[in-house]
C-alpha positions as CSV (number, residue, x, y, z in Angstrom):
1,X,-24.3,36.0,0.1
2,X,-20.1,36.4,2.2
3,X,-18.9,39.4,2.3
4,X,-14.8,39.3,2.5
5,X,-13.2,42.6,4.1
6,X,-10.0,43.9,2.0
7,X,-8.0,42.4,5.4
8,X,-9.3,38.9,4.9
9,X,-7.9,39.5,1.2
10,X,-4.7,41.2,2.4
11,X,-4.1,37.9,4.6
12,X,-4.9,35.5,2.4
13,X,-2.8,36.3,-0.1
14,X,0.3,37.1,2.8
15,X,0.2,33.0,3.7
16,X,0.0,32.1,-0.5
17,X,3.0,34.5,-0.6
18,X,4.0,32.8,2.4
19,X,3.4,29.3,1.5
20,X,5.4,29.7,-1.8
21,X,8.7,31.1,-0.6
22,X,8.2,28.0,2.6
23,X,8.3,26.1,-0.3
24,X,11.2,27.5,-2.4
25,X,13.2,27.2,0.7
26,X,11.8,23.6,1.4
27,X,13.0,23.2,-2.0
28,X,16.7,25.2,-2.4
29,X,17.0,23.4,1.4
30,X,16.7,20.3,-0.1
31,X,19.5,20.6,-3.0
32,X,22.0,21.5,-1.0
33,X,22.5,19.2,2.5
34,X,22.7,20.1,5.4
35,X,26.6,19.3,7.1
36,X,25.0,17.1,9.8
37,X,23.2,15.4,6.6
38,X,26.9,15.2,4.2
39,X,28.0,13.7,8.2
40,X,25.2,11.2,8.6
41,X,25.8,10.8,4.9
42,X,29.3,9.4,5.6
43,X,29.1,7.4,8.3
44,X,26.7,5.7,7.2
45,X,29.2,4.8,3.8
46,X,32.2,4.5,6.2
47,X,29.7,1.6,8.6
48,X,28.9,0.1,5.3
49,X,32.3,-0.7,4.1
50,X,33.1,-1.9,7.6
51,X,35.4,1.7,8.3
52,X,35.5,3.0,11.4
53,X,37.0,7.3,11.6
54,X,39.2,8.2,14.8
55,X,41.6,10.4,15.8
56,X,44.6,10.2,17.4
57,X,47.2,11.9,19.0
58,X,50.1,10.8,18.2
59,X,53.7,11.3,20.0
60,X,57.0,12.9,18.8
61,X,58.6,9.5,19.2
62,X,55.9,7.4,17.8
63,X,56.3,9.8,14.8
64,X,60.6,8.8,15.1
65,X,59.5,5.4,15.3
66,X,58.0,5.4,12.1
67,X,61.0,7.8,9.9
68,X,63.3,4.3,12.0
69,X,61.3,2.2,9.8
70,X,61.3,3.8,7.1
71,X,58.0,4.5,6.8
72,X,58.1,8.0,6.6
73,X,60.1,10.9,5.4
74,X,62.7,12.5,8.2
75,X,61.5,15.7,6.3
76,X,57.5,14.7,6.1
77,X,57.6,15.1,9.9
78,X,55.1,18.1,9.8
79,X,52.8,16.4,6.9
80,X,50.1,15.1,8.5
81,X,48.9,13.5,5.5
82,X,52.7,12.0,4.8
83,X,51.8,11.2,9.1
84,X,48.7,8.8,8.3
85,X,50.4,7.3,5.0
86,X,53.0,6.0,6.9
87,X,50.9,4.9,10.1
88,X,48.1,3.1,7.5
89,X,51.1,1.2,6.5
90,X,52.7,0.6,9.9
91,X,49.1,-0.7,10.5
92,X,48.9,-2.9,7.5
93,X,52.2,-4.6,8.0
94,X,51.6,-5.6,11.8
95,X,47.6,-6.2,11.6
96,X,47.4,-7.9,8.0
97,X,50.9,-10.4,8.8
98,X,49.1,-10.8,12.4
99,X,45.6,-11.9,11.9
100,X,46.6,-14.0,8.7
101,X,48.5,-16.5,11.2
């Protein structure tokens, strides 16, 4: 017959509590994806649709050219979203017509 000391009972209880807390932590982490997992999911989704995500820098003169071509209103030159839409429109007009020929 084995004799269990109080120390082994305490250690077993601690281990059980750690396992319960660990399982709880794992489950809560699975519900909220990490930022890296979310970034990777968006990357795969873009790749599936044939898209690429790029960061570009534009000179003020290039923003001015978008205004001159009527793709961007002058008062919107500091609005990043408006500049982006104007740039998309410029690319659509120049690249699509080029590729269709």
